[in-house]
SEGU-613248 format. One record per residue: residue in one letter; x, y, z of N, C-alpha, C in turn. Coordinates in Angstrom, 1 decimal. Example, Ala and Ser with C-alpha at 12.3 -4.5 7.8 and 13.67 -1.06 7.14 Angstrom:
! residues 2
<site "A",<13.2,-5.7,7.8>,<12.3,-4.5,7.8>,<13.2,-3.3,7.8>>
<site "S",<12.8,-2.2,7.1>,<13.7,-1.1,7.1>,<12.9,0.0,7.9>>
END
This chain:
! residues 179
<site "M",<55.2,95.3,-18.6>,<56.1,95.2,-19.9>,<56.0,94.0,-20.3>>
<site "S",<56.1,93.5,-21.6>,<56.4,92.4,-21.8>,<57.3,91.4,-21.3>>
<site "R",<57.3,90.3,-21.0>,<58.0,89.3,-20.1>,<59.1,88.9,-21.9>>
<site "I",<58.3,88.8,-22.9>,<59.5,88.4,-23.8>,<60.3,89.6,-24.5>>
<site "G",<59.2,90.9,-24.4>,<59.6,92.1,-25.0>,<61.2,92.8,-24.2>>
<site "K",<61.4,92.3,-23.3>,<62.0,92.9,-22.3>,<63.7,92.1,-22.4>>
<site "N",<63.4,91.4,-22.8>,<64.3,90.1,-22.5>,<65.3,90.6,-24.1>>
<site "P",<66.9,91.5,-24.1>,<67.7,91.9,-25.6>,<68.1,90.5,-26.5>>
<site "I",<68.3,91.3,-27.2>,<68.9,90.3,-28.3>,<69.8,89.9,-28.6>>
<site "P",<70.9,89.1,-28.3>,<72.4,88.9,-28.5>,<72.3,88.8,-29.9>>
<site "L",<73.7,89.4,-30.6>,<73.9,89.1,-32.0>,<75.1,88.6,-31.8>>
<site "P",<75.3,87.5,-32.8>,<76.2,86.7,-32.7>,<77.7,87.5,-33.9>>
<site "T",<79.0,86.7,-34.0>,<80.0,87.4,-33.9>,<79.5,87.9,-35.9>>
<site "K",<79.5,86.8,-36.4>,<79.2,87.6,-38.1>,<78.1,88.1,-38.6>>
<site "V",<77.2,88.9,-37.5>,<76.0,88.9,-37.9>,<75.8,90.8,-37.8>>
<site "S",<75.6,91.9,-38.8>,<75.4,93.1,-38.4>,<73.9,93.6,-38.8>>
<site "V",<73.4,94.0,-37.8>,<72.3,95.2,-37.8>,<72.4,96.8,-38.0>>
<site "E",<71.4,96.8,-39.3>,<71.2,98.4,-39.6>,<69.9,98.8,-38.9>>
<site "I",<69.7,99.4,-38.0>,<68.5,100.1,-38.0>,<68.7,101.8,-38.0>>
<site "N",<67.0,101.9,-38.6>,<66.5,103.0,-39.4>,<65.3,103.7,-39.7>>
<site "G",<65.0,104.0,-38.2>,<63.8,104.1,-36.8>,<63.1,102.8,-37.3>>
<site "L",<62.3,102.7,-38.0>,<61.8,100.8,-37.6>,<61.9,100.1,-38.7>>
<site "A",<62.8,100.3,-39.5>,<63.1,99.8,-40.2>,<64.8,99.3,-40.3>>
<site "V",<64.3,97.9,-40.3>,<65.4,96.8,-39.5>,<66.5,96.2,-40.3>>
<site "K",<67.4,96.0,-41.4>,<68.3,94.9,-41.7>,<68.8,94.2,-41.5>>
<site "V",<69.3,92.9,-41.3>,<69.9,92.2,-40.6>,<70.8,92.0,-42.1>>
<site "K",<72.0,91.2,-41.9>,<72.6,90.6,-42.7>,<74.0,89.7,-41.8>>
<site "G",<73.7,88.7,-42.5>,<75.0,87.5,-42.0>,<75.3,85.8,-43.2>>
<site "P",<75.9,85.6,-42.4>,<76.5,84.4,-43.8>,<75.6,83.3,-44.7>>
<site "K",<74.0,83.6,-43.7>,<73.0,83.0,-44.6>,<72.6,83.6,-45.2>>
<site "G",<72.4,85.1,-45.6>,<71.7,86.6,-46.4>,<71.5,87.7,-45.7>>
<site "E",<70.3,88.4,-46.3>,<70.1,89.5,-45.6>,<68.5,89.5,-45.4>>
<site "L",<68.2,89.9,-44.8>,<66.6,90.4,-44.1>,<66.6,91.6,-44.0>>
<site "S",<65.6,92.6,-44.7>,<64.7,93.5,-43.8>,<63.4,93.4,-44.0>>
<site "R",<63.2,94.7,-43.0>,<61.8,94.2,-42.8>,<61.6,96.2,-42.1>>
<site "V",<60.0,96.5,-42.4>,<59.6,97.6,-41.6>,<58.8,96.9,-40.5>>
<site "L",<59.2,97.5,-39.0>,<58.3,97.0,-38.0>,<57.5,97.7,-37.9>>
<site "P",<55.6,97.5,-37.1>,<55.2,98.5,-37.1>,<55.2,99.5,-36.3>>
<site "E",<54.9,100.9,-35.9>,<54.9,101.7,-35.0>,<54.3,101.6,-33.4>>
<site "G",<55.2,102.0,-32.8>,<54.8,101.9,-31.0>,<55.6,101.4,-30.5>>
<site "V",<57.0,101.1,-31.5>,<58.3,100.8,-30.6>,<59.4,101.6,-30.9>>
<site "V",<60.8,101.2,-29.9>,<62.0,101.6,-30.3>,<62.8,101.0,-30.2>>
<site "L",<63.6,101.0,-31.3>,<65.0,100.1,-31.6>,<66.1,100.5,-31.0>>
<site "A",<67.0,99.9,-30.1>,<68.2,100.2,-30.0>,<69.2,99.5,-29.8>>
<site "Q",<70.6,99.7,-30.4>,<72.0,98.2,-30.5>,<72.5,99.4,-29.5>>
<site "E",<73.6,98.1,-28.8>,<74.6,98.8,-27.8>,<75.4,97.5,-28.0>>
<site "D",<76.4,97.9,-28.5>,<77.4,96.3,-28.4>,<76.9,95.4,-29.6>>
<site "N",<76.5,94.4,-28.9>,<76.4,93.5,-29.4>,<74.5,93.1,-28.9>>
<site "L",<74.2,93.8,-28.2>,<72.8,93.6,-28.2>,<71.9,95.2,-28.4>>
<site "I",<70.5,94.2,-29.1>,<69.3,94.8,-29.3>,<68.1,94.5,-28.5>>
<site "T",<68.1,96.0,-28.4>,<66.4,96.4,-27.0>,<66.0,96.9,-27.8>>
<site "V",<64.6,96.1,-27.2>,<63.4,97.0,-28.1>,<62.1,97.2,-26.9>>
<site "N",<62.0,98.8,-27.1>,<61.0,99.1,-25.9>,<59.9,99.8,-26.3>>
<site "P",<58.9,100.0,-25.7>,<57.5,100.8,-26.3>,<57.6,102.3,-26.1>>
<site "A",<57.2,102.3,-27.7>,<57.8,104.3,-28.0>,<57.0,105.1,-26.1>>
<site "D",<56.0,104.4,-26.1>,<55.2,104.9,-24.8>,<54.1,104.0,-23.8>>
<site "G",<53.2,104.5,-23.6>,<52.5,103.7,-22.1>,<51.5,103.2,-22.7>>
<site "S",<51.3,103.3,-24.2>,<50.1,103.1,-24.8>,<49.2,101.6,-24.9>>
<site "R",<48.3,100.9,-25.0>,<48.1,99.9,-24.9>,<48.6,99.4,-26.6>>
<site "R",<48.2,99.9,-27.5>,<48.8,99.7,-28.9>,<50.5,99.2,-28.9>>
<site "A",<51.3,99.8,-28.0>,<52.6,99.4,-28.0>,<53.0,98.8,-27.4>>
<site "R",<52.3,98.9,-26.2>,<52.4,97.4,-25.2>,<52.1,96.4,-25.9>>
<site "E",<51.1,96.3,-26.8>,<50.4,95.0,-27.6>,<51.7,94.5,-28.5>>
<site "R",<52.5,95.2,-29.4>,<53.8,95.5,-30.3>,<55.0,95.1,-29.9>>
<site "H",<55.3,95.3,-28.3>,<56.7,95.0,-27.8>,<56.8,93.9,-28.1>>
<site "G",<56.0,92.5,-27.4>,<56.9,91.5,-27.8>,<56.8,91.1,-29.3>>
<site "L",<55.7,91.1,-30.1>,<55.9,90.8,-31.2>,<57.1,91.4,-31.9>>
<site "C",<57.5,92.8,-31.4>,<58.8,92.9,-32.7>,<60.0,93.1,-32.3>>
<site "R",<60.1,92.6,-30.5>,<61.4,91.6,-30.4>,<61.5,90.2,-31.0>>
<site "T",<60.6,89.7,-30.9>,<60.4,88.0,-31.7>,<60.7,88.4,-32.9>>
<site "L",<60.1,89.3,-33.9>,<60.7,89.5,-35.7>,<61.5,89.7,-35.4>>
<site "V",<62.4,90.8,-34.7>,<63.4,90.8,-34.7>,<64.9,89.6,-34.4>>
<site "A",<64.7,89.3,-33.7>,<65.3,87.6,-32.9>,<65.1,86.5,-34.0>>
<site "N",<63.9,86.7,-34.9>,<64.0,85.5,-35.8>,<64.8,86.2,-37.3>>
<site "M",<64.7,87.4,-37.2>,<65.7,87.7,-38.3>,<66.9,87.3,-37.8>>
<site "V",<67.4,88.1,-37.2>,<68.8,87.6,-36.6>,<69.2,85.9,-36.4>>
<site "E",<69.0,85.0,-35.8>,<68.3,83.6,-36.0>,<68.4,83.1,-37.1>>
<site "G",<67.5,83.9,-38.4>,<67.8,83.1,-40.0>,<69.1,83.5,-40.5>>
<site "V",<69.6,84.4,-40.4>,<70.8,85.0,-41.0>,<72.1,84.2,-40.7>>
<site "S",<72.0,83.7,-39.3>,<73.0,83.3,-38.4>,<73.0,81.9,-38.6>>
<site "A",<71.8,81.3,-38.4>,<71.9,79.8,-38.4>,<70.5,79.2,-39.5>>
<site "G",<69.5,79.9,-39.9>,<68.5,79.6,-40.6>,<67.6,78.3,-40.0>>
<site "F",<66.4,78.2,-40.8>,<65.2,77.4,-40.4>,<65.1,76.5,-40.9>>
<site "T",<64.7,75.4,-40.4>,<64.1,74.1,-41.5>,<63.0,73.5,-41.0>>
<site "R",<61.6,73.2,-41.9>,<60.5,73.0,-41.5>,<60.8,71.1,-42.0>>
<site "K",<60.3,70.0,-41.5>,<60.4,68.8,-42.1>,<59.3,68.2,-42.4>>
<site "L",<58.9,67.7,-43.5>,<57.6,67.2,-43.6>,<57.9,65.7,-44.2>>
<site "E",<56.8,64.7,-43.9>,<56.5,63.2,-44.0>,<55.6,63.1,-45.1>>
<site "I",<55.5,62.2,-46.0>,<54.9,61.8,-46.9>,<54.6,60.2,-46.7>>
<site "I",<53.2,60.1,-46.4>,<52.9,58.5,-46.1>,<52.1,58.1,-47.2>>
<site "G",<51.9,57.3,-47.6>,<50.9,56.6,-48.4>,<51.4,55.3,-49.6>>
<site "V",<50.8,54.7,-49.8>,<51.5,53.7,-51.2>,<51.7,54.7,-52.6>>
<site "G",<52.7,54.6,-52.7>,<53.4,55.8,-54.6>,<53.0,56.8,-54.0>>
<site "Y",<53.0,57.5,-53.2>,<53.0,58.8,-52.4>,<54.9,59.0,-52.5>>
<site "R",<55.2,60.3,-53.2>,<56.9,59.9,-53.0>,<57.1,61.5,-53.8>>
<site "A",<58.1,62.0,-53.6>,<58.9,63.3,-53.5>,<60.2,63.5,-54.5>>
<site "S",<60.4,64.2,-55.2>,<61.7,64.8,-55.8>,<62.3,66.0,-55.8>>
<site "V",<63.4,66.3,-56.4>,<63.6,67.7,-56.4>,<64.6,67.6,-58.2>>
<site "K",<64.1,68.4,-59.1>,<64.5,68.7,-60.3>,<65.3,70.1,-60.5>>
<site "G",<66.5,69.8,-60.2>,<66.7,71.1,-60.6>,<66.6,71.9,-58.7>>
<site "T",<65.5,73.4,-58.6>,<65.4,73.6,-57.6>,<63.5,73.5,-57.4>>
<site "T",<63.5,72.8,-58.2>,<61.8,72.5,-58.2>,<61.1,71.2,-57.4>>
<site "L",<60.3,71.2,-56.8>,<59.9,70.3,-55.9>,<58.8,69.4,-56.8>>
<site "V",<59.0,68.3,-56.9>,<57.8,67.6,-57.6>,<57.4,66.6,-56.5>>
<site "V",<56.0,66.2,-56.7>,<55.4,65.9,-55.6>,<54.3,65.2,-56.0>>
<site "N",<54.2,63.5,-55.9>,<53.7,62.4,-56.8>,<52.6,62.0,-55.7>>
<site "A",<51.2,62.5,-55.5>,<50.6,62.3,-54.3>,<48.9,62.3,-54.6>>
<site "G",<49.0,61.0,-55.3>,<47.8,60.6,-55.9>,<46.6,61.0,-56.8>>
<site "Y",<47.8,61.6,-57.6>,<46.9,62.7,-58.4>,<46.8,62.1,-59.7>>
<site "S",<46.4,62.6,-60.8>,<46.6,61.9,-62.3>,<47.8,62.9,-62.6>>
<site "H",<48.6,63.6,-62.3>,<49.9,64.1,-62.9>,<50.5,64.9,-61.1>>
<site "P",<51.6,65.1,-61.4>,<52.4,65.1,-60.2>,<52.7,66.9,-60.1>>
<site "V",<52.5,66.9,-58.9>,<52.1,68.7,-58.6>,<53.6,68.8,-58.6>>
<site "E",<54.1,70.3,-59.4>,<55.5,71.2,-58.9>,<55.3,71.8,-58.4>>
<site "M",<56.3,72.3,-57.7>,<56.5,73.4,-56.4>,<57.9,74.3,-57.0>>
<site "V",<57.6,75.6,-57.5>,<58.3,76.2,-57.7>,<59.1,77.3,-56.5>>
<site "P",<60.1,77.0,-56.0>,<60.5,77.0,-54.6>,<60.5,79.3,-54.3>>
<site "P",<60.6,80.1,-53.6>,<60.3,81.8,-53.9>,<62.4,81.6,-53.5>>
<site "A",<62.5,83.2,-53.7>,<63.6,83.2,-53.6>,<64.1,83.1,-52.3>>
<site "G",<65.7,82.1,-51.9>,<65.4,82.1,-50.5>,<64.7,81.1,-49.6>>
<site "I",<64.5,80.1,-50.4>,<63.9,79.2,-50.4>,<64.6,77.4,-50.6>>
<site "T",<65.1,76.1,-50.2>,<65.1,75.4,-50.7>,<64.7,74.4,-50.2>>
<site "F",<64.5,73.2,-51.4>,<63.7,72.1,-51.0>,<64.7,71.0,-51.2>>
<site "A",<64.7,70.2,-50.7>,<65.6,68.7,-50.4>,<64.6,67.7,-49.5>>
<site "V",<65.0,66.4,-50.2>,<64.1,64.9,-50.4>,<65.2,64.4,-50.0>>
<site "E",<64.7,63.4,-49.0>,<65.4,62.1,-48.6>,<64.3,61.2,-48.3>>
<site "N",<65.2,59.6,-49.1>,<64.5,58.6,-49.2>,<62.9,58.7,-50.0>>
<site "N",<62.9,59.7,-51.0>,<61.5,59.7,-51.4>,<60.1,60.2,-50.7>>
<site "T",<60.3,60.6,-49.0>,<59.2,60.3,-48.4>,<59.2,62.0,-47.6>>
<site "Q",<61.1,62.5,-47.0>,<61.2,63.1,-46.3>,<61.5,64.6,-47.2>>
<site "V",<60.7,65.6,-46.6>,<60.7,66.5,-47.6>,<61.1,67.9,-46.6>>
<site "T",<62.3,68.7,-46.6>,<62.8,69.7,-46.2>,<63.1,70.5,-46.8>>
<site "V",<62.1,71.8,-45.8>,<61.8,73.4,-46.8>,<63.2,73.8,-45.7>>
<site "S",<63.8,74.4,-46.1>,<64.7,75.7,-45.4>,<65.0,77.0,-46.1>>
<site "G",<65.2,78.0,-45.3>,<65.4,79.1,-45.8>,<66.1,79.7,-44.5>>
<site "S",<66.0,81.7,-44.9>,<66.7,81.9,-43.5>,<65.3,82.7,-43.3>>
<site "D",<64.5,83.1,-43.6>,<63.2,83.9,-43.4>,<61.8,82.5,-42.9>>
<site "K",<61.9,83.1,-41.5>,<61.2,82.3,-41.0>,<59.2,82.0,-41.4>>
<site "E",<58.7,83.2,-41.7>,<57.7,82.9,-42.0>,<57.2,82.5,-42.7>>
<site "L",<58.6,82.6,-44.2>,<58.2,82.0,-45.8>,<58.6,80.7,-45.7>>
<site "V",<59.5,80.3,-45.0>,<59.5,78.6,-44.5>,<58.2,78.0,-44.0>>
<site "G",<57.7,78.7,-42.7>,<57.0,77.8,-42.7>,<55.3,78.1,-43.7>>
<site "N",<55.5,79.2,-44.6>,<54.2,79.1,-45.5>,<54.5,78.5,-46.7>>
<site "E",<55.6,78.0,-46.8>,<55.8,77.1,-48.0>,<56.1,75.5,-47.8>>
<site "A",<56.2,75.3,-46.4>,<55.7,74.2,-45.7>,<54.8,73.5,-45.7>>
<site "A",<53.3,74.8,-45.3>,<52.4,75.1,-45.3>,<51.8,74.7,-46.5>>
<site "K",<52.0,75.2,-47.6>,<52.1,75.1,-48.9>,<52.1,73.5,-49.7>>
<site "V",<52.8,72.9,-49.2>,<54.1,71.7,-50.0>,<52.3,70.5,-48.4>>
<site "R",<52.2,70.7,-47.4>,<51.2,69.9,-46.7>,<50.1,69.9,-47.3>>
<site "A",<49.4,71.0,-47.7>,<48.6,71.8,-48.4>,<48.0,70.8,-50.0>>
<site "I",<49.2,70.0,-50.4>,<48.7,69.1,-51.7>,<47.7,68.1,-51.3>>
<site "R",<48.0,67.5,-50.5>,<47.1,66.4,-49.8>,<47.6,66.1,-48.5>>
<site "P",<46.6,66.8,-47.8>,<46.7,66.7,-45.8>,<46.6,65.4,-45.7>>
<site "P",<47.2,65.5,-44.6>,<46.4,63.8,-43.7>,<45.0,63.5,-43.6>>
<site "E",<44.6,62.3,-44.1>,<43.4,62.2,-43.7>,<43.2,61.1,-42.7>>
<site "P",<42.2,61.0,-41.8>,<41.6,60.9,-40.2>,<42.0,58.8,-40.5>>
<site "Y",<41.7,59.0,-41.4>,<41.0,57.0,-41.3>,<42.6,56.1,-41.8>>
<site "K",<43.2,56.2,-42.8>,<44.0,55.8,-42.6>,<45.6,56.3,-42.5>>
<site "G",<45.3,57.7,-42.4>,<46.6,58.5,-42.2>,<47.7,58.7,-43.7>>
<site "K",<47.5,58.7,-44.3>,<47.8,59.1,-45.9>,<47.9,60.6,-45.8>>
<site "G",<49.2,60.9,-46.7>,<49.1,62.4,-47.0>,<50.3,63.3,-46.5>>
<site "I",<50.2,64.5,-46.5>,<51.5,65.3,-46.6>,<51.4,65.6,-45.0>>
<site "K",<52.3,65.2,-43.8>,<52.4,65.9,-42.6>,<54.0,66.3,-42.3>>
<site "Y",<53.5,67.5,-41.1>,<54.8,67.3,-40.4>,<55.3,66.6,-39.8>>
<site "E",<56.8,66.7,-39.9>,<57.5,66.0,-38.9>,<57.1,65.8,-37.2>>
<site "G",<56.6,64.9,-36.4>,<56.4,64.9,-35.3>,<54.6,65.1,-35.1>>
<site "E",<54.3,65.8,-36.3>,<52.7,65.7,-36.5>,<51.6,64.8,-35.5>>
<site "R",<50.9,65.0,-34.7>,<50.1,63.5,-34.5>,<48.7,63.7,-34.9>>
<site "I",<48.2,62.8,-36.0>,<46.9,62.7,-36.4>,<45.9,62.0,-35.9>>
<site "L",<45.0,63.1,-35.3>,<44.1,62.3,-34.8>,<42.9,61.1,-35.8>>
<site "R",<43.4,60.2,-35.2>,<42.7,58.9,-36.1>,<41.9,58.4,-35.9>>
<site "K",<40.8,57.8,-37.2>,<39.1,57.5,-37.0>,<38.8,56.1,-37.1>>
<site "A",<38.0,55.4,-36.5>,<37.4,54.4,-36.5>,<36.4,54.3,-37.7>>
<site "G",<37.1,53.2,-39.0>,<35.8,53.3,-39.6>,<34.9,53.1,-40.1>>
<site "K",<33.6,52.1,-40.8>,<32.8,51.7,-40.4>,<33.2,50.1,-40.2>>
<site "T",<31.9,50.0,-39.5>,<32.4,48.1,-38.8>,<31.1,47.4,-40.0>>
<site "G",<31.7,46.2,-40.3>,<31.2,45.6,-40.9>,<29.7,44.9,-40.6>>
<site "K",<29.3,44.4,-41.5>,<27.9,43.6,-41.5>,<28.3,42.0,-40.4>>
<site "K",<27.3,41.9,-40.0>,<28.1,40.7,-38.5>,<27.3,39.5,-39.1>>
END
């Protein structure tokens, strides 16, 4: 049995869950999320706990046990607390700003790059170089943060570009000059 999958998921006070077979709908103060889980698991709600169990002893059911428990736990955490991903912009003249809901990034191109967030995602900018992507869906927050980082990934020589907060960039030595 999966070590992750066997742990029950506690429900915070303001979160409600509807389970209809493999379809799960979670409502909370930060919004509403729904997902259809893959086959091979059985969900059960008892008081303020949700348990995920494999439907049978098959290999496929055991493989999906921990995955489905984590997906449901992330939905519960997302609608109660939300998720954030922070990025840092490094480089002379590189900066970001928010116009309305659109993120505008100047990263050394001839034109600023504009990103319109999907529903449920918000962008925030501090000090022109700190971008925060936040929302209730962990998968969507991670994907949007990756799209922002892909505008100008950090390069290994000077470290210029957009990187995740706390990300370590392996640096390379440049060319050596003539003696």
